C-alpha positions as CSV (number, residue, x, y, z in Angstrom):
1,M,4.6,20.2,-28.6
2,A,3.9,16.6,-29.8
3,S,7.4,15.7,-28.6
4,L,6.7,17.2,-25.2
5,K,3.6,15.0,-25.0
6,K,5.6,12.0,-25.8
7,L,8.1,12.8,-23.0
8,A,5.2,13.5,-20.6
9,G,3.8,10.0,-21.5
10,Q,7.0,8.2,-21.0
11,T,7.8,10.2,-17.8
12,A,4.3,9.3,-16.5
13,W,5.0,5.6,-17.0
14,Y,8.5,5.7,-15.6
15,G,7.0,7.8,-12.9
16,I,4.5,5.1,-12.1
17,S,7.4,2.8,-11.4
18,S,9.9,5.3,-9.9
19,I,7.4,7.4,-7.9
20,A,5.1,4.5,-6.9
21,A,7.9,2.2,-6.0
22,R,9.9,4.7,-4.0
23,F,6.8,6.2,-2.5
24,I,5.7,2.7,-1.4
25,N,9.2,2.3,0.1
26,Y,8.9,5.8,1.5
27,L,5.8,4.6,3.4
28,L,8.2,2.4,5.3
29,T,9.6,5.6,7.0
30,P,6.9,5.8,9.6
31,Y,7.1,2.1,10.2
32,L,10.9,2.0,10.5
33,T,11.1,5.1,12.6
34,Y,8.5,3.5,14.9
35,K,10.2,0.1,15.0
36,L,13.8,1.1,15.1
37,S,15.6,3.3,17.6
38,E,17.3,6.5,16.3
39,S,20.7,4.8,16.5
40,V,19.7,1.6,14.6
41,Y,17.9,3.8,12.0
42,G,21.1,5.7,11.7
43,E,23.1,2.5,11.1
44,Q,20.7,1.6,8.3
45,S,21.1,5.1,6.9
46,I,24.9,4.7,6.9
47,I,24.9,1.5,5.0
48,Y,22.4,2.9,2.4
49,A,24.6,6.0,2.1
50,A,27.5,3.7,1.1
51,I,25.6,1.5,-1.3
52,P,25.1,4.2,-3.9
53,F,28.9,4.8,-4.1
54,L,29.4,1.1,-4.8
55,N,26.5,1.1,-7.4
56,V,28.3,3.8,-9.3
57,V,31.6,1.9,-9.3
58,F,29.9,-1.4,-10.3
59,T,28.0,0.1,-13.2
60,Y,30.7,2.7,-14.2
61,G,28.4,4.8,-16.5
62,M,27.7,1.8,-18.8
63,E,23.9,2.4,-18.8
64,T,24.2,5.9,-20.3
65,G,27.0,4.6,-22.6
66,Y,24.5,2.0,-23.9
67,F,21.9,4.7,-24.6
68,R,24.5,6.8,-26.4
69,F,25.9,4.1,-28.7
70,A,22.5,2.3,-29.3
71,N,21.3,5.6,-30.8
72,K,24.3,6.1,-33.1
73,G,23.1,3.7,-35.8
74,L,25.3,0.8,-34.6
75,D,24.1,-2.8,-34.2
76,E,22.1,-2.5,-31.0
77,E,22.4,-6.2,-30.3
78,K,26.2,-5.9,-30.4
79,V,26.1,-2.7,-28.2
80,F,23.9,-4.5,-25.6
81,S,26.0,-7.7,-25.6
82,T,29.3,-5.9,-25.4
83,A,28.2,-3.7,-22.5
84,S,26.5,-6.6,-20.7
85,M,29.6,-8.9,-20.9
86,S,31.7,-6.1,-19.5
87,L,29.3,-5.6,-16.6
88,V,29.1,-9.3,-15.8
89,S,32.9,-9.7,-15.7
90,S,33.5,-6.6,-13.6
91,T,30.7,-7.5,-11.2
92,V,32.2,-10.8,-10.4
93,L,35.6,-9.1,-9.8
94,L,34.3,-6.2,-7.7
95,T,32.0,-8.4,-5.6
96,G,35.0,-10.7,-4.7
97,L,37.1,-7.7,-3.7
98,L,34.3,-6.3,-1.5
99,L,33.9,-9.6,0.3
100,L,37.6,-9.9,0.8
101,F,37.9,-6.5,2.3
102,R,34.6,-6.3,4.2
103,M,36.1,-5.8,7.6
104,P,38.2,-2.7,6.7
105,F,35.1,-1.3,4.9
106,A,32.9,-1.9,7.9
107,N,35.3,-0.1,10.1
108,L,35.4,2.8,7.7
109,L,31.6,3.2,8.0
110,N,31.6,2.9,11.8
111,L,29.9,-0.5,11.4
112,G,32.8,-2.7,12.7
113,N,30.3,-4.6,14.9
114,H,28.4,-5.6,11.8
115,P,30.8,-6.7,9.0
116,E,28.0,-9.0,7.8
117,F,26.2,-5.9,6.6
118,I,28.9,-5.4,4.0
119,T,28.6,-9.0,2.8
120,W,24.9,-8.7,2.4
121,A,25.2,-5.3,0.7
122,A,27.7,-6.8,-1.8
123,Y,25.2,-9.4,-2.9
124,A,22.4,-6.8,-3.2
125,I,24.7,-4.6,-5.3
126,A,25.8,-7.4,-7.6
127,I,22.2,-8.4,-8.4
128,D,21.2,-4.8,-9.0
129,T,24.2,-4.4,-11.4
130,L,23.3,-7.4,-13.4
131,A,19.8,-6.0,-13.9
132,T,21.0,-2.5,-15.0
133,L,21.3,-3.1,-18.7
134,P,18.1,-5.3,-19.0
135,F,16.2,-2.4,-17.4
136,A,18.0,0.1,-19.7
137,R,17.0,-2.0,-22.7
138,L,13.3,-1.8,-21.7
139,R,13.7,2.0,-21.6
140,H,15.5,2.1,-25.0
141,E,12.9,-0.1,-26.7
142,G,10.0,2.0,-25.2
143,R,8.5,-0.7,-23.0
144,P,7.7,1.4,-19.8
145,R,4.8,-0.8,-18.8
146,K,7.0,-3.9,-18.2
147,Y,9.6,-1.7,-16.6
148,A,7.0,-0.2,-14.2
149,A,5.5,-3.6,-13.3
150,I,8.9,-5.1,-12.4
151,R,10.0,-2.1,-10.4
152,V,6.8,-1.8,-8.4
153,G,6.5,-5.6,-7.9
154,S,10.0,-5.8,-6.5
155,I,9.3,-3.0,-4.1
156,L,6.1,-4.6,-2.9
157,V,8.1,-7.8,-2.2
158,N,10.7,-5.7,-0.3
159,V,8.0,-4.0,1.8
160,A,6.3,-7.3,2.6
161,L,9.6,-8.8,3.7
162,V,10.6,-5.8,5.8
163,Y,7.2,-6.1,7.6
164,F,7.7,-9.9,8.1
165,F,11.3,-9.5,9.5
166,Y,10.5,-6.8,12.0
167,S,6.9,-7.5,12.9
168,K,6.3,-11.3,12.5
169,L,9.6,-13.0,12.7
170,P,10.4,-12.1,16.4
171,G,7.0,-13.4,17.5
172,L,7.4,-16.6,15.5
173,A,10.8,-17.2,16.9
174,Q,9.6,-16.7,20.5
175,N,6.5,-18.8,20.2
176,H,8.2,-21.6,18.2
177,P,11.8,-21.9,19.7
178,D,12.5,-25.1,17.8
179,S,11.3,-23.9,14.4
180,I,13.3,-22.6,11.5
181,F,12.1,-19.1,12.4
182,A,14.0,-19.2,15.6
183,K,17.2,-20.1,13.7
184,W,16.6,-17.2,11.3
185,Y,16.0,-14.6,14.0
186,D,18.8,-12.7,15.8
187,P,17.7,-9.6,17.7
188,N,21.2,-8.1,17.2
189,T,20.8,-8.1,13.4
190,G,18.8,-4.9,13.6
191,A,19.2,-2.9,10.3
192,G,20.6,-6.1,8.6
193,Y,17.1,-7.4,8.0
194,Y,16.4,-4.4,5.8
195,I,19.4,-5.4,3.6
196,I,18.3,-9.1,3.5
197,A,14.9,-8.0,2.3
198,N,16.6,-5.9,-0.4
199,I,18.6,-8.9,-1.6
200,I,15.5,-11.0,-2.0
201,S,13.5,-8.3,-3.8
202,S,16.4,-7.5,-6.1
203,A,16.6,-11.3,-7.0
204,V,12.9,-11.3,-7.8
205,A,13.3,-8.3,-10.1
206,F,16.3,-10.0,-11.8
207,L,14.3,-13.2,-12.4
208,C,11.6,-11.1,-14.1
209,L,14.3,-9.6,-16.3
210,L,15.9,-13.0,-17.2
211,P,14.4,-13.0,-20.7
212,E,16.2,-9.7,-21.4
213,F,19.4,-10.9,-19.7
214,L,19.4,-14.1,-21.8
215,R,19.4,-12.0,-25.0
216,I,23.1,-11.4,-24.4
217,R,25.1,-12.8,-27.3
218,L,28.8,-13.5,-27.5
219,K,29.3,-10.5,-29.7
220,W,32.3,-8.9,-28.0
221,D,33.5,-5.9,-29.9
222,K,36.8,-4.8,-28.4
223,K,36.9,-1.5,-30.3
224,L,33.4,-0.7,-29.4
225,W,34.0,-1.6,-25.8
226,R,37.0,0.8,-25.6
227,E,34.9,3.6,-27.1
228,M,32.1,3.0,-24.6
229,L,34.6,3.1,-21.7
230,V,36.0,6.4,-23.0
231,Y,32.5,7.8,-23.0
232,S,31.2,6.1,-19.8
233,L,34.1,6.3,-17.3
234,P,33.9,10.1,-17.0
235,L,30.3,9.6,-16.2
236,M,31.4,7.2,-13.4
237,V,33.6,9.9,-12.0
238,A,30.7,12.3,-12.2
239,G,28.4,9.7,-10.6
240,F,30.9,9.1,-7.8
241,G,31.1,12.8,-7.2
242,G,27.3,12.9,-7.3
243,M,27.1,10.3,-4.6
244,I,29.5,12.4,-2.4
245,N,27.1,15.2,-2.9
246,E,24.0,13.1,-2.3
247,T,24.8,10.6,0.5
248,F,28.3,11.1,1.9
249,D,27.2,13.8,4.3
250,R,25.6,11.0,6.4
251,I,28.9,9.1,6.6
252,M,30.7,12.3,7.6
253,L,28.0,13.1,10.1
254,G,28.6,9.7,11.7
255,W,32.3,10.6,12.0
256,W,32.1,14.2,13.2
257,A,28.7,14.9,14.7
258,P,29.2,17.2,17.7
259,V,28.1,14.5,20.2
260,D,30.0,11.9,22.2
261,G,29.7,8.1,21.6
262,H,28.8,5.8,18.7
263,A,25.1,5.6,19.6
264,A,24.8,9.4,19.9
265,K,26.4,9.9,16.5
266,M,24.1,7.3,15.0
267,Q,21.1,9.1,16.5
268,Q,22.1,12.3,14.7
269,V,22.5,10.4,11.5
270,G,19.0,8.8,12.1
271,I,17.4,12.2,12.7
272,Y,18.9,13.8,9.7
273,S,18.1,10.8,7.4
274,A,14.5,10.7,8.5
275,C,13.9,14.4,7.9
276,Y,15.8,14.1,4.6
277,K,13.0,11.7,3.5
278,L,10.6,14.6,3.5
279,S,12.3,16.1,0.5
280,I,11.6,12.9,-1.4
281,L,8.6,14.2,-3.4
282,I,10.8,16.4,-5.5
283,T,13.5,13.8,-5.7
284,L,11.0,11.2,-6.9
285,F,9.8,13.5,-9.7
286,I,13.3,14.3,-10.8
287,Q,14.2,10.6,-10.9
288,A,11.1,9.7,-12.9
289,F,11.8,12.7,-15.3
290,R,15.4,11.5,-15.8
291,M,14.2,8.0,-16.7
292,G,12.0,9.3,-19.4
293,A,14.2,12.3,-20.4
294,E,17.5,10.6,-21.0
295,P,16.5,8.4,-24.0
296,F,14.1,11.2,-25.1
297,F,16.9,13.8,-25.3
298,F,19.2,11.6,-27.3
299,Q,16.3,10.9,-29.8
300,Q,15.4,14.6,-30.0
301,A,19.0,15.5,-30.8
302,K,18.4,14.1,-34.3
303,G,15.6,16.7,-35.0
304,E,15.9,20.2,-36.3
305,D,14.3,22.0,-33.4
306,A,16.0,20.2,-30.5
307,Q,17.2,23.3,-28.6
308,R,13.7,24.8,-28.6
309,T,12.3,21.6,-27.3
310,Y,14.9,21.4,-24.5
311,A,14.0,25.0,-23.5
312,R,10.3,24.2,-23.2
313,V,11.0,21.0,-21.2
314,M,13.1,23.1,-18.8
315,K,10.4,25.7,-18.3
316,F,7.7,23.1,-17.5
317,F,10.1,21.3,-15.3
318,V,10.8,24.4,-13.2
319,M,7.1,25.2,-12.9
320,T,6.4,21.6,-11.6
321,I,9.2,21.5,-9.0
322,C,8.2,25.0,-7.7
323,V,4.7,23.7,-7.1
324,M,6.1,20.6,-5.5
325,F,8.3,22.7,-3.2
326,L,5.3,24.6,-1.9
327,F,3.2,21.4,-1.7
328,V,5.8,20.0,0.8
329,V,6.6,23.1,2.9
330,L,3.1,24.5,3.1
331,Y,1.8,21.1,4.5
332,L,4.8,20.2,6.6
333,D,2.5,19.8,9.6
334,I,1.0,16.8,7.7
335,W,4.2,15.4,6.2
336,K,6.1,15.3,9.5
337,Q,3.6,12.7,10.7
338,F,5.4,10.2,8.5
339,I,8.2,10.3,11.1
340,R,6.6,8.4,13.9
341,N,9.4,9.0,16.4
342,R,8.7,12.6,17.6
343,A,12.3,12.9,18.9
344,M,13.3,13.1,15.2
345,W,11.1,16.2,14.5
346,E,13.9,18.4,15.9
347,G,15.5,18.0,12.4
348,L,12.5,19.4,10.4
349,K,14.3,22.7,9.9
350,V,16.5,21.1,7.3
351,V,13.5,20.2,5.0
352,P,13.1,23.5,3.1
353,I,16.9,23.7,2.6
354,L,17.1,20.2,1.2
355,L,14.1,20.8,-1.0
356,L,15.8,23.9,-2.6
357,A,18.9,21.7,-3.0
358,N,17.0,19.0,-4.8
359,M,15.4,21.6,-7.0
360,S,18.8,22.9,-8.0
361,L,19.9,19.3,-8.7
362,G,16.9,18.8,-10.9
363,V,17.7,21.8,-13.0
364,Y,21.3,20.7,-13.3
365,Y,20.1,17.3,-14.7
366,N,18.2,19.2,-17.3
367,L,21.1,21.4,-18.2
368,A,23.5,18.4,-18.3
369,I,22.2,17.4,-21.7
370,W,24.7,19.8,-23.3
371,Y,27.8,17.8,-22.4
372,K,26.1,14.4,-23.1
373,L,25.1,15.4,-26.6
374,S,28.3,17.2,-27.4
375,H,30.3,14.2,-26.2
376,K,32.0,16.2,-23.5
377,T,31.3,13.9,-20.6
378,N,34.5,15.1,-19.0
379,A,32.8,18.4,-18.4
380,G,30.1,16.6,-16.3
381,A,32.8,14.9,-14.3
382,T,34.5,18.2,-13.7
383,I,31.3,20.0,-12.6
384,T,30.3,17.2,-10.3
385,L,33.8,17.0,-8.7
386,I,33.6,20.8,-8.1
387,G,30.3,20.1,-6.3
388,A,31.9,17.3,-4.3
389,A,34.7,19.6,-3.2
390,I,32.1,22.1,-2.0
391,T,30.3,19.3,-0.1
392,L,33.5,18.0,1.5
393,F,34.8,21.4,2.4
394,I,31.7,22.8,4.0
395,N,30.9,19.5,5.9
396,Y,34.5,19.2,7.1
397,L,34.5,22.7,8.5
398,F,31.1,22.9,10.0
399,I,29.7,19.5,10.9
400,P,31.8,19.5,14.2
401,H,30.1,22.8,15.1
402,F,26.6,22.7,13.6
403,G,25.9,18.9,13.0
404,Y,23.3,18.1,10.4
405,M,22.4,21.7,9.7
406,A,25.9,21.9,8.1
407,C,25.0,18.9,5.9
408,A,21.8,20.6,4.7
409,W,23.5,23.9,3.8
410,A,26.4,22.0,2.2
411,T,24.0,20.1,0.0
412,L,22.3,23.4,-1.2
413,A,25.6,25.1,-1.8
414,C,26.8,22.1,-3.8
415,Y,23.8,21.7,-6.1
416,A,23.3,25.4,-6.6
417,G,26.9,25.8,-7.6
418,M,26.8,22.9,-10.0
419,M,23.6,24.3,-11.6
420,V,25.2,27.8,-12.2
421,I,28.4,26.4,-13.5
422,S,26.6,24.0,-15.9
423,Y,24.4,26.8,-17.2
424,I,27.2,29.2,-17.9
425,W,29.5,26.5,-19.5
426,G,26.7,24.8,-21.4
427,Q,25.5,28.1,-23.0
428,R,28.9,28.5,-24.5
429,V,29.2,25.0,-25.9
430,Y,25.6,24.1,-26.8
431,P,23.3,27.2,-26.6
432,V,19.7,26.5,-25.6
433,P,17.2,29.4,-25.6
434,Y,16.1,28.9,-22.0
435,R,13.5,31.4,-20.6
436,T,15.9,32.2,-17.7
437,E,14.3,35.4,-16.5
438,K,10.8,33.8,-16.5
439,M,12.0,30.8,-14.5
440,I,13.8,33.0,-12.0
441,G,10.4,34.8,-11.7
442,F,8.7,31.5,-10.9
443,F,11.3,30.8,-8.2
444,L,11.1,34.3,-6.6
445,V,7.3,34.2,-6.4
446,M,7.5,30.7,-4.9
447,M,10.0,32.0,-2.2
448,A,7.9,35.0,-1.4
449,L,4.8,32.8,-0.7
450,Y,7.0,30.4,1.4
451,G,8.2,33.5,3.3
452,V,4.6,34.5,4.1
453,D,3.8,30.9,5.3
454,A,6.9,30.9,7.5
455,L,5.8,34.2,9.1
456,V,2.3,32.8,9.7
457,C,3.7,29.5,11.2
458,S,6.0,31.5,13.5
459,R,3.0,33.4,14.9
460,V,0.1,30.9,14.7
461,A,0.1,27.7,16.8
462,S,-3.2,26.3,15.3
463,V,-2.4,23.6,12.8
464,P,-5.8,23.9,11.0
465,V,-5.2,27.7,10.5
466,R,-1.7,27.1,9.2
467,L,-3.0,24.4,6.7
468,I,-5.7,26.7,5.5
469,T,-3.2,29.5,5.0
470,G,-0.9,27.1,3.1
471,S,-3.7,26.0,0.8
472,V,-4.6,29.6,-0.1
473,L,-1.0,30.3,-0.9
474,L,-0.7,27.2,-3.0
475,L,-3.8,28.1,-5.0
476,L,-2.5,31.6,-5.5
477,Y,0.7,30.2,-7.0
478,L,-1.2,27.8,-9.3
479,Y,-3.3,30.8,-10.4
480,F,-0.2,32.8,-11.1
481,L,1.3,30.1,-13.2
482,S,-1.9,29.5,-15.1
483,R,-2.1,33.2,-16.0
484,V,1.5,33.6,-17.0
485,E,1.7,30.4,-19.1
486,R,-1.9,30.1,-20.2
487,K,-1.1,29.9,-24.0
488,E,1.6,27.2,-23.5
489,L,-0.6,25.2,-21.2
490,R,-3.5,25.3,-23.7
491,K,-1.1,24.0,-26.4
492,L,0.2,21.2,-24.1
493,L,-3.3,20.1,-23.1
494,K,-5.0,20.3,-26.5
495,P,-5.2,16.9,-28.2
496,G,-3.4,16.6,-31.5
497,R,-1.7,20.0,-31.4
498,K,1.8,20.0,-32.7
499,G,4.5,22.5,-31.9
């Protein structure tokens, strides 16, 4: 139980950075949906659907490779320097290629009128890549406070710049036509100002990490580098497939949405992307959990009771995301206010589907420890590629007929499929005594309460009544969990208790 408390503490700190930073950024959703039209918001969503693909290529799994080899008793300094030198060299090469082929890439994304978006995105990705291993080293060395401060600080800079570009710069340019502000401002830049803000905030974060970056030594170990590539490259394939599952649906929606014209397709992308943001609470928790869990899992692997610890972690994780699912869907009348463009509310029906999808993804991330610890990262790539095939197949068949609803159901089918495959495969290779029946029970009770709420909402128009009903249902679920897991919760909350 002490190890669970350690994970909870690290997850809390990484959560401060990941949840606070992304939630602050999430608060831009009402602002951007108010300031930007559906089509311009759709263009921004398209470019930020493509950037994660490029991030995966630029980092090629080296972050996880660093964690793995730094925990194998090797010279950590040599591991860090070898991985860093590899990333610096490849970043220069890949950035050059992206700039060289920016026009074909812009056309592929339906952004042929804005090839400069690709140029700016390339710079942002390059800076983020160079910061990857310094951030990873902070996690490895157990310095979550510095990690959190830099993450949150850079996001605050980003938010301030976005506000300046969209709310202040136009007025300054108009009132001072001979000033530098007038030279900076171009009303046709649209979503591009968001990318520029991203570049500057990433540069600020990198400057804060410069002391870590300058710890790189010319300790190139060719043999070690090859071993790290063998371990990491399958993770890149898995990550690339993961990005197909996570963001490629927006790109495909831009190609095949059942509407005519570029602007209309971008509107559909904008509506879907805005509503997708409402599933962010579960996504944020999963991200924060992963930041704390990945080094934790590798460290726990050295212990004698690792599998039992992993099973406990999974149980508490499932309990948490079930509560978070209900917290979002039962108060959807409140959460939808974050989308200030009411025309986008037509897409709210995708939110419960996407929440279930992200829950499945979170469970999959927990299950994935079996192939990372057993050095079978090819299995992770295989599972993710199966998920990518499901995503592509369903979206290809159904987007032309059902639009963004097809994207939502494809996401759920993909992540649920990956979760089931990983569980079955993992139990054969690295058995963990998960309390599967109990966790399924948590899920079924959650869905039953959601069904009651959906029935009430379909018959009651009064928002206060719906919110009161939702609150009662949420309290019932919390009471249910407290009764079922009262012994474990007491152990977790009691100071000094070991288990």
